[in-house]
Kinemage of the C-alpha trace (Angstrom):
@kinemage 1
@onewidth
@group {chain A} dominant
@subgroup {mainchain}
@vectorlist {calphas} color= white
{ca met a 1} P 263.948 89.166 243.882
{ca ser a 2} L 266.272 90.387 240.720
{ca glu a 3} L 266.640 88.848 237.651
{ca gln a 4} L 269.134 86.808 237.014
{ca pro a 5} L 271.344 88.102 233.956
{ca ser a 6} L 271.158 85.440 230.741
{ca val a 7} L 274.352 84.652 229.601
{ca val a 8} L 275.654 84.546 225.654
{ca arg a 9} L 277.368 82.666 223.689
{ca ile a 10} L 278.852 85.225 221.307
{ca glu a 11} L 280.807 82.761 219.045
{ca gln a 12} L 278.224 80.516 218.342
{ca leu a 13} L 275.309 83.635 218.017
{ca ala a 14} L 277.785 84.615 215.639
{ca gly a 15} L 278.165 82.070 212.916
{ca glu a 16} L 274.256 81.520 213.240
{ca leu a 17} L 274.223 85.291 211.947
{ca leu a 18} L 276.389 84.809 209.763
{ca glu a 19} L 274.758 81.725 208.374
{ca glu a 20} L 272.066 83.952 208.077
{ca ala a 21} L 273.328 86.494 206.671
{ca his a 22} L 274.065 84.848 203.635
{ca arg a 23} L 270.182 83.694 202.951
{ca his a 24} L 269.206 87.251 203.932
{ca gln a 25} L 268.545 88.926 200.556
{ca ser a 26} L 270.246 92.609 202.402
{ca arg a 27} L 273.217 90.337 203.639
{ca arg a 28} L 273.071 91.067 206.984
{ca ala a 29} L 271.304 89.733 210.038
{ca ala a 30} L 271.440 90.995 213.300
{ca lys a 31} L 269.996 90.058 217.138
{ca thr a 32} L 270.098 92.121 220.068
{ca leu a 33} L 271.867 90.910 222.964
{ca ala a 34} L 271.104 93.196 226.154
{ca thr a 35} L 268.763 96.162 226.667
{ca gly a 36} L 267.395 98.317 229.147
{ca ala a 37} L 266.818 101.742 230.118
{ca ala a 38} L 270.481 102.675 229.924
{ca leu a 39} L 271.915 100.015 227.439
{ca arg a 40} L 271.728 98.075 224.328
{ca ala a 41} L 274.099 95.432 222.786
{ca thr a 42} L 273.466 94.075 219.379
{ca leu a 43} L 275.021 91.978 217.384
{ca ile a 44} L 275.653 92.088 213.457
{ca ala a 45} L 276.620 90.013 210.909
{ca leu a 46} L 277.605 91.435 207.391
{ca val a 47} L 278.513 89.491 204.795
{ca glu a 48} L 281.413 90.695 202.495
{ca gly a 49} L 280.322 94.070 200.391
{ca ala a 50} L 277.088 94.350 202.665
{ca glu a 51} L 276.740 98.112 204.184
{ca leu a 52} L 274.669 99.170 206.955
{ca gly a 53} L 273.699 103.356 204.924
{ca glu a 54} L 274.657 106.486 207.033
{ca his a 55} L 272.828 107.120 209.663
{ca asp a 56} L 272.448 108.896 212.925
{ca ala a 57} L 273.503 107.294 216.331
{ca pro a 58} L 273.399 108.492 219.997
{ca ala a 59} L 276.482 109.920 221.520
{ca gly a 60} L 277.525 106.977 223.661
{ca ala a 61} L 277.792 104.023 221.145
{ca thr a 62} L 280.849 102.255 220.438
{ca ile a 63} L 281.809 99.219 217.752
{ca his a 64} L 283.849 96.416 218.594
{ca ala a 65} L 285.102 93.746 215.694
{ca leu a 66} L 284.726 90.512 216.726
{ca ser a 67} L 285.721 88.734 213.141
{ca gly a 68} L 286.476 90.017 209.569
{ca arg a 69} L 287.250 93.463 209.005
{ca val a 70} L 284.376 96.325 208.408
{ca arg a 71} L 285.296 99.968 207.555
{ca leu a 72} L 282.702 102.436 209.640
{ca his a 73} L 282.940 106.187 207.178
{ca thr a 74} L 281.733 109.344 207.656
{ca arg a 75} L 281.167 111.686 204.828
{ca ser a 76} L 284.539 112.785 205.154
{ca thr a 77} L 287.225 110.509 206.937
{ca glu a 78} L 286.826 106.445 207.216
{ca trp a 79} L 288.355 103.973 210.023
{ca glu a 80} L 289.350 100.535 209.005
{ca leu a 81} L 288.322 97.937 211.934
{ca glu a 82} L 289.094 94.463 212.465
{ca ser a 83} L 289.027 90.699 214.829
{ca gly a 84} L 289.850 92.967 217.983
{ca gln a 85} L 289.391 96.351 217.068
{ca leu a 86} L 286.868 98.306 219.508
{ca thr a 87} L 286.270 102.392 218.390
{ca arg a 88} L 283.798 104.993 219.411
{ca thr a 89} L 281.100 105.614 216.482
{ca pro a 90} L 281.269 109.430 215.373
{ca ser a 91} L 278.823 111.562 216.722
{ca gln a 92} L 278.184 112.740 212.832
{ca arg a 93} L 275.928 110.716 210.500
{ca his a 94} L 278.435 107.503 209.319
{ca gly a 95} L 277.845 104.001 207.796
{ca leu a 96} L 279.672 100.835 207.585
{ca thr a 97} L 280.699 98.346 205.353
{ca ala a 98} L 281.605 94.895 205.872
{ca leu a 99} L 285.248 94.371 204.348
{ca thr a 100} L 284.919 90.907 204.543
{ca asp a 101} L 282.494 88.961 205.934
{ca ala a 102} L 282.585 90.306 209.766
{ca val a 103} L 280.392 90.027 212.949
{ca val a 104} L 280.598 93.461 214.804
{ca leu a 105} L 278.777 94.034 218.577
{ca leu a 106} L 276.840 97.639 218.703
{ca thr a 107} L 276.655 98.322 222.069
{ca val a 108} L 275.046 101.624 223.085
{ca ala a 109} L 273.912 103.716 225.778
{ca leu a 110} L 271.119 105.124 225.483
{ca arg a 111} L 270.925 108.222 228.866
């Protein structure tokens, strides 16, 4: 018997996470929506000015801006994403800064 996938209301959860981010000292909040042996999808809410510091990431990852605007940056390059835009994360160390209150969906291929 196969397990049925769960269905998530992204818009509602995004609003709740953004409210939580406004209350949190780090000015961000996140929730993993799906995880398995090959994939992880995480919803991340960031208050304007909040940052995810530079970090390494697996090669197979994307960031989808669901609302607001964010800046994805490496030491030498930066990209601005606004609501509805998606990009692959760079292979070198990178960070993310919220230019406005924003919610992004990070999807990572684990294999």
